[in-house]
C-alpha positions in Angstrom: 0.0 0.0 -0.1 1.3 3.6 -0.7 0.1 6.7 1.1 0.9 9.7 0.4 1.1 12.4 3.5 2.5 16.0 4.0 5.0 16.4 6.3 6.7 19.8 5.4 6.0 23.1 3.7 5.9 23.6 0.3 9.1 23.9 -1.8 11.1 21.5 1.0 11.4 17.6 1.2 8.0 16.3 2.0 6.2 19.7 0.8 4.2 17.8 -1.6 3.5 14.5 0.4 5.8 11.5 1.5 5.0 8.2 -0.4 4.6 5.5 2.3 4.7 1.6 2.6 3.6 -0.8 4.7 0.9 -3.1 6.1 0.4 -5.8 9.0 0.1 -9.5 10.0 -2.0 -10.9 12.5 -2.7 -14.7 13.5 -5.2 -15.9 16.2 -4.9 -19.3 17.8 -7.9 -20.9 19.9 -6.0 -22.6 23.0 -9.2 -24.4 23.8 -12.7 -23.2 25.2 -11.7 -20.4 27.7 -7.9 -19.3 26.0 -6.9 -17.4 22.8 -3.2 -16.6 22.0 -3.0 -13.6 19.1 0.2 -12.4 17.4 1.1 -9.7 14.9 3.9 -7.3 13.4 3.5 -4.2 11.5 5.4 -2.0 9.5 5.4 1.8 8.2 7.9 2.4 6.0 8.1 6.4 4.0 10.5 6.7 1.0 13.4 8.3 2.6 14.7 10.8 0.0 11.0 12.4 0.5 11.9 13.5 4.1 13.9 16.0 5.7 17.0 14.9 7.5 16.0 13.3 10.8 12.7 12.3 10.2 11.6 8.8 11.3 11.8 6.3 8.1 10.6 3.3 9.5 8.3 2.5 12.4 7.6 -1.1 13.7 5.3 -3.1 15.7 5.2 -6.2 17.2 2.5 -7.8 19.8 1.2 -10.5 21.4 -1.3 -11.7 23.4 -3.6 -13.9 25.6 -6.9 -14.0 26.6 -8.8 -15.9 29.0 -12.3 -16.3 29.1 -13.5 -16.5 32.7 -17.2 -16.7 31.9 -19.3 -15.8 28.9 -19.4 -11.8 29.5 -15.7 -11.8 31.3 -12.3 -12.1 29.7 -8.7 -11.0 31.0 -6.0 -10.4 28.9 -2.3 -9.7 29.1 -0.6 -8.2 25.9 3.3 -7.6 25.4 4.1 -4.8 22.7 7.4 -3.7 21.3 7.4 -0.4 19.1 10.5 0.9 17.4 11.3 4.0 15.2 14.2 4.6 12.8 15.4 8.3 12.0 17.3 9.2 9.1 21.1 10.5 9.3 20.6 9.6 13.2 22.2 6.3 13.9 21.8 6.5 17.6 18.1 7.7 17.7 16.4 4.5 17.6 13.2 4.8 19.5 12.4 1.8 21.6 9.4 1.1 23.7 8.2 -1.9 25.6 4.7 -2.0 26.6 2.8 -4.5 28.8 -1.0 -4.2 29.2 -3.0 -6.0 31.9 -6.9 -5.8 30.7 -10.1 -6.7 32.1 -13.4 -6.7 30.4 -16.9 -7.0 30.4 -18.8 -8.1 26.9 -22.5 -7.1 27.3 
């Protein structure tokens, strides 16, 4: 998929839009009546020549979660998510984040 988005003033890199490509893949496994496992990966990668120096040129996201259905209406979930952002012309400026989420849901 290619998307064009403006990131700069007209006459500067990115002033007439930035071509980008990316996507995601996700899978789900039902591990019995009450358990579910989900995992996925996503990427967004703008064309680097359209970006000003120092801009993000790639974002990645990896996640996995497990869901337990306590009853028909109550679920618990634990999720891990890893986020990465890479910057052009900044070798040591990679942004990294690790996120854990514990959730409860009531379905009605």
